[in-house]
C-alpha positions, 0 to 999 in steps of 0.5 A: 553914124556913117552909112555903109556906102562910102561917098567918095572912094579913090583907088589906085591913085598915080600921079608922076610928075617929071621923073618923080612919082608923087602917089604911089597906089593911094587909095581912101575911102571917106565915110559921110558922117566921118572927118578923115585927116590926113598927116605926113612930111613934106613932100609925102604927097597930101594935098596933090592927092586932095586936089586928085580929089577934088578933079583938080588933077587928073591922075596917071593910074586909078579913078576917083568916085564920088557918090558912085560916079567916076569922078572925070565923067561928071560934068564941071557942076555937078563935080561942084556940086558934089565936093567943095574945095578949101585949097591951101593957099584960098584964091579969090578976087579981093576986091569983093565982100566977104558976103559975095565972096562967100555967095560964090560958094552957092553959084554949083546950084544957081548955074553963072547967070542964076539969082541967089534964092533964099535957100541960097541967102540962108546957106550963105548967111548959116556958113558966115556965122558958122565961121564967125564971120559975119561980122566982118562981112561987108568988108572986102578980102583985101582987108582982111588979116589972114586969119579973117581972110582963111575963115571967109574961104572956108565960109565959102566952101560950107556955102556949097553943102556939098557931101563931100569936102577936101580942106588943105591945111584949113587952120593956117593963119588961125589962133587956137581960138579959131583955130577950135571954130574950125574944128567946131565946123567941121563937128558940124558938117560931120553931124549932116553926114558931110564925109570930111577930109583934111590935108593937117601939119598939126597932129594933134588936131588931125588926132581928133578926127575920126580917121586918120590916113599918115603918108610918106614919100607917096603912100600911105604909110597905115590908115586906122583911128587916133586910136591906133597903136599902128597910126601912132607909130607909122606917125612917129617913123614918118616923122624921124621919132621928132614927136611922140604921141600920148594919150590925156585922160577925159574931163571927169564926169564924161565918157569920152575915151582918151584924147591924143595930141602930138609932143617933141621927142626927148 
């Protein structure tokens, strides 16, 4: 159950690159204990929005607040404690072992010259376990497959234990079992009252979220729950009716409502 106060609020965000308007008056709220999936076609502005929310790009217009504070005014270390970020093409030194990579997620708490304490070590172990990375924690990043690398970088994000978590295509390179593991990680963050926002191309995965934001041409086209007919219509429209949203019934004996899937249109 989320609290009343949003963990992050972006209001009237605008980003212009050259003559192109990449984001145009975008507003979004991320609530504690809820997962928001951001979807839309290529060029919709999804990754740019996430980079603005992470404080990596200053918007030309609008503002972002995290925990009631203006993101732009926070010192870098405090911002890193408040917002954890996984880029679409995560960067890390391939010569470092996975455990060391995950340990970098604790730097905002330790400081650059600090030493890890018991809490830091525990956070690293929990992040490795949550992403299924413990078995290759001793290996160097450059020795890993694409899926293993993605899980290691996700573990680094989890180790931060930030109240806001931003993920840009977290299921890249992952097969279905490990995609499911990522969704379990997200569910765990939500249970811990983190506010999670993830850009996803896989619409069926996105429809498992608590909230969807549908974007196209730099603007929010719709926002609502996975079962909202207006959200379904917006998704179908921004993908030019190439897909349809359909429901499938939950397993018998459960009290879960219908699940939603995206299917190619005929």
